[in-house]
C-alpha positions as CSV (number, residue, x, y, z in Angstrom):
1,M,64.9,-55.7,-82.0
2,N,62.0,-57.7,-83.6
3,F,59.4,-55.8,-85.6
4,P,56.0,-57.2,-86.6
5,S,56.0,-58.5,-90.2
6,H,54.1,-56.8,-92.9
7,R,51.6,-59.7,-93.0
8,N,50.9,-59.3,-89.2
9,L,50.4,-55.6,-89.5
10,V,47.9,-56.1,-92.4
11,A,46.0,-58.7,-90.3
12,I,45.8,-56.4,-87.3
13,G,44.6,-53.6,-89.5
14,L,41.9,-55.8,-91.0
15,I,40.7,-56.9,-87.6
16,A,40.5,-53.3,-86.4
17,I,38.4,-52.3,-89.5
18,L,36.1,-55.3,-88.9
19,L,35.6,-54.2,-85.3
20,V,34.8,-50.7,-86.3
21,I,32.3,-51.9,-88.8
22,A,30.6,-54.3,-86.3
23,A,30.4,-51.5,-83.7
24,S,28.9,-49.0,-86.2
25,A,26.3,-51.5,-87.3
26,M,24.7,-51.3,-83.8
27,L,24.4,-47.5,-84.0
28,D,22.5,-44.9,-86.0
29,S,24.3,-41.7,-86.9
30,S,23.8,-40.2,-83.4
31,G,25.1,-43.1,-81.5
32,T,21.6,-43.8,-80.2
33,V,20.8,-46.9,-78.1
34,T,18.0,-48.6,-80.0
35,S,17.1,-51.3,-77.5
36,P,14.7,-50.5,-74.5
37,V,16.4,-48.4,-71.8
38,P,15.6,-49.1,-68.2
39,S,13.7,-46.4,-66.2
40,M,14.5,-47.8,-62.8
41,F,17.2,-49.8,-60.9
42,T,17.3,-51.8,-57.8
43,V,20.3,-52.3,-55.5
44,D,20.2,-54.1,-52.2
45,G,16.3,-54.2,-52.2
46,K,16.0,-50.4,-52.8
47,T,14.5,-49.2,-56.1
48,Y,15.3,-45.8,-57.7
49,A,13.8,-44.2,-60.7
50,F,16.1,-42.5,-63.1
51,T,15.6,-38.7,-63.1
52,Y,17.4,-38.4,-66.5
53,T,18.5,-40.8,-69.2
54,A,21.1,-40.2,-72.0
55,I,20.7,-42.6,-74.9
56,N,22.5,-40.6,-77.7
57,N,25.8,-38.8,-78.2
58,A,24.3,-35.3,-77.6
59,Q,22.5,-36.4,-74.4
60,R,25.6,-38.2,-73.1
61,A,27.8,-35.1,-73.8
62,A,25.4,-32.8,-71.9
63,G,25.0,-35.2,-69.0
64,L,24.0,-33.2,-65.8
65,M,25.4,-29.9,-67.1
66,N,23.5,-27.0,-65.8
67,K,20.9,-29.3,-64.1
68,R,19.9,-29.1,-60.5
69,V,21.3,-32.2,-58.8
70,T,19.7,-33.2,-55.5
71,N,20.1,-36.2,-53.2
72,T,17.5,-38.0,-55.2
73,T,18.8,-37.2,-58.7
74,T,20.1,-40.2,-60.7
75,M,21.1,-40.2,-64.4
76,L,21.6,-43.3,-66.6
77,F,24.0,-43.1,-69.5
78,A,23.2,-46.0,-71.8
79,F,25.7,-47.0,-74.5
80,P,25.1,-49.1,-77.5
81,S,27.9,-51.5,-76.8
82,M,30.4,-52.4,-74.1
83,G,33.3,-50.0,-73.9
84,V,35.6,-47.9,-71.8
85,Y,33.9,-44.6,-71.4
86,Q,35.2,-41.3,-69.9
87,F,33.2,-38.6,-68.1
88,W,33.8,-35.0,-67.2
89,M,32.0,-32.7,-64.8
90,K,31.6,-29.6,-66.9
91,D,29.1,-27.2,-65.3
92,T,27.6,-29.6,-62.8
93,N,26.4,-28.0,-59.6
94,T,27.8,-30.6,-57.2
95,S,30.3,-33.4,-56.9
96,L,29.1,-36.8,-58.2
97,D,29.5,-40.5,-57.8
98,I,30.0,-42.2,-61.1
99,I,29.1,-45.9,-61.3
100,W,30.2,-48.1,-64.3
101,I,28.0,-51.2,-64.9
102,S,28.3,-54.2,-67.2
103,A,24.8,-55.3,-67.9
104,T,23.1,-58.0,-69.9
105,G,19.3,-57.8,-70.0
106,N,18.0,-56.6,-66.7
107,N,21.0,-57.7,-64.6
108,G,24.1,-55.7,-64.1
109,T,27.4,-55.9,-62.2
110,V,29.2,-52.8,-61.0
111,V,32.7,-52.8,-62.5
112,Y,34.0,-49.5,-61.0
113,V,32.9,-46.6,-58.8
114,Y,34.4,-43.2,-58.6
115,S,33.1,-41.2,-55.7
116,G,33.4,-37.5,-55.4
117,A,34.1,-36.4,-59.0
118,Q,34.5,-32.6,-58.8
119,P,32.6,-30.0,-60.8
120,C,34.5,-28.1,-63.4
121,Y,33.8,-24.6,-64.7
122,S,36.6,-24.1,-67.2
123,L,37.4,-25.4,-70.6
124,F,39.9,-27.9,-69.2
125,C,38.2,-30.4,-67.0
126,S,39.4,-33.7,-65.5
127,N,38.2,-36.9,-67.1
128,Y,37.0,-39.8,-64.9
129,G,37.0,-43.2,-66.3
130,S,37.1,-46.9,-65.7
131,S,39.5,-49.3,-67.4
132,A,36.8,-52.0,-67.2
133,P,34.3,-52.1,-70.1
134,A,30.7,-51.1,-69.3
135,N,27.5,-50.4,-71.2
136,Y,25.7,-48.4,-68.5
137,V,26.9,-45.6,-66.2
138,I,24.9,-44.1,-63.4
139,E,25.7,-40.6,-62.0
140,A,24.3,-39.6,-58.6
141,R,25.2,-37.0,-55.9
142,T,28.4,-37.9,-54.0
143,G,27.6,-40.2,-51.1
144,F,25.0,-42.3,-53.0
145,A,27.4,-45.2,-53.6
146,K,28.5,-45.3,-50.0
147,A,25.0,-44.9,-48.6
148,N,23.9,-47.9,-50.8
149,D,27.1,-49.9,-50.3
150,I,27.8,-49.9,-54.1
151,K,31.2,-51.1,-55.1
152,A,32.8,-53.2,-57.7
153,G,30.9,-56.5,-57.8
154,T,27.6,-55.1,-56.5
155,Q,24.6,-56.6,-58.4
156,I,22.1,-54.2,-59.9
157,Q,18.7,-55.1,-61.4
158,F,17.2,-52.8,-64.1
159,S,13.5,-52.4,-65.0
């Protein structure tokens, strides 16, 4: 069996440290997004205003917990860098569609959609995630993605 050499392990470790330093340079201590965050998005000619936005770790952790979610509720989770982000449904009042988006500037491409994420009222909730990197995630009531024909590859414009 072949094992990585000591030199290769050191190189991998140094690369990992540099990646962590580079990622942390884009954040303040609360993981806050410091660039302008969109207040609306357009998909297939229809424009929607975000009801809620989450731009720091505390807001992202709370999400739509204990908030009234209606057919017009949309929440934007903005992240300071591309990554693979997991979501849970702790104390939400309805099932949700979760839409992961890779965006540059005002243009985004949907990389994954999970429809029908179920609410959880215990300490042990399921996690929902995408294996594709994203820097924006939109949550909306279940059915939003289907009603707007949103799927992987769908283009979204932010403003």
